[in-house]
N, C-alpha and C positions, 0 to 999 in steps of 0.2 A: 585622924587623918579621915574618917566617915562624920565628924563632927563640922572638919573645916568645910566637907564639900557642899555638905546640906548648909551649911552657916552660906558660903557662895551663892548656893543652888537661888536662897529664898530672896538672899540681896539682892540675888536679878531678876528673879520675878517684883521684885518690891519696886527698885529698879525705871523696868519696866513699865509699871502700875501706874507711879505718880506721873512719866513720862506725857503718858497715855492720859493720863485727866488732866495731866497740866495742856497738852496741846489744846485738845476739845473745851478744856476752859477758857483758856486764850480767843481762840476760833471761836465762841460765842459768844465772849465778852465785847469781840470788837466788831461781833459780826454786824449792826448794826450804825448804817454809814450816817455822820452827822448830814451828810447833805440829804435830801431829797430829791424826789427826781419834777427837775422842772419841766416848760415848755417854752419855746418861746418861740420870733418872730408870728411865720401865718396859720398855725398847727391851729384846729379847733378843740381838738382832743386826743387822749392816747384810746385810742382800739383795744380793747381786751379780748382777742382771744384761749386763754387760756392755755389748759395744755397743747392746745388743739392745731399751734402753731411746730411741734416740734419735730417732723416728718423736712420742714422745710429749708432744713438747715444749706450755710453755702448758700444763701442768693435772697433777689431781689423782687418787690415787689411791685408793680403800678396797675392800680383798677380799678376803672375809669367808669364801667356799668355793669347791669344790674347781673346785663351772659355773665362774663367773668368773675363777677363776687358767688352767685351761681358751682361756675367752673372749679372756687375755687373751693368750696365748699363738698361739693361730688371726691374731691383729691385725695382733703381730710376725713371726710365720711371713709374710701375706700380704704385707704392709710390706716384708718384706725381697727377698723370693724375685719377687716383681717388679722390684727393685733390682738380686734378686743379688749382696746387699753378704755372701750366707756364717749368718747367724745362725742358730745353731744350738739354737732353744729344746728340744731333745728333750734338751739336757744339764744343763734345772733342776733342780734341786734342790726337791720340791713338797712347800711350808711343810705344816706339822698343824696344816689348822686346824680340828676341835676345838677346840685352845688355841691356835693365834691366830689375827693378822690382818695381811698387809701391808699397810701403809702407802707412799703413796707424794707424795711433789711437788716439779714441779718448779723447778730457778732453777738460773742464768747468770751469769758470772762474769768479769773482764776482769782479766790476769795471767798471771800463770809459771807458776802452781803456786795450789792450796788448798787451806786446810783447813779441814773439819766441824766443830762441835758442834752433832751430834743430843743432843736429847730432849724423852721424853713425857711428860708425868705425866698420872696421870690424877685429872678435876678430880669428887668425889662429890656433891658442890651443885649443878650444872648440868648434869651429866653427860653428860661428853665428856671427850678425850684433843686433848689439848697438845700437838700436834710444832712445837716448836722450833728449827730451822735459823739457826746463826750461821757464817757462810759472812767466811772471815780469806783476802783475794786477797794475793799471793807476788807481787814483781817487779815493774819495770817496764813487763812486759810487753802491747797489747792482746789477746794470744785471749783468745778468748768459752769459757770450761769452764765445761762441760751439767754437772745434776747431774740424777739424779733421785729425789734422795734416799728409794733403797725400803730399808722398816727393816721388822725380823719388833716385831707387841709383843703382853700376851696379849689374845688372844681378845676383843675389842669386844664389851660388853654394849648388845642389840638396843633401845635406848632410849635408847643415848652415839652419840653427834654427833663430828666430827674435827674442829678448827681448829688451822688451820698460821698461822705464823708467821713472817718472815725477815727474818732480821737479820745487817747487807754490810756488811764493813770494810775 
């Protein structure tokens, strides 16, 4: 009876171990998205804030001048200094707000990795920029992958608004 109990325990631990290894391997092998991130429309470039965006969940931004940009930097600095996470906004490249606007929209998806197709189009009839973000989740992981989707676009005209659309796959 004791041998059966030990046999069952060993098999149970082996089963758990192999299940864990298989799940990790399957997740890691599927972590690279086949699709690379792309930009379309009037986007000049993706703006990289690195880890500095993490406290801005569930929000969007339209930053059109240096004053708003400094307010964003101050907000990031105060949040990160309070938590001592080492976010250094002093290294951020300041956009040329004479010619550009900084847009952002928070998204989150589960997966091992994600690929983003970001597009901004100018709708001259409705006087707005439409920022569409298509997210492709890759792999069978349940990691939450957040992104603020920061992009630089041509200066937003004064009488324009921004509309955001998210498509998750």
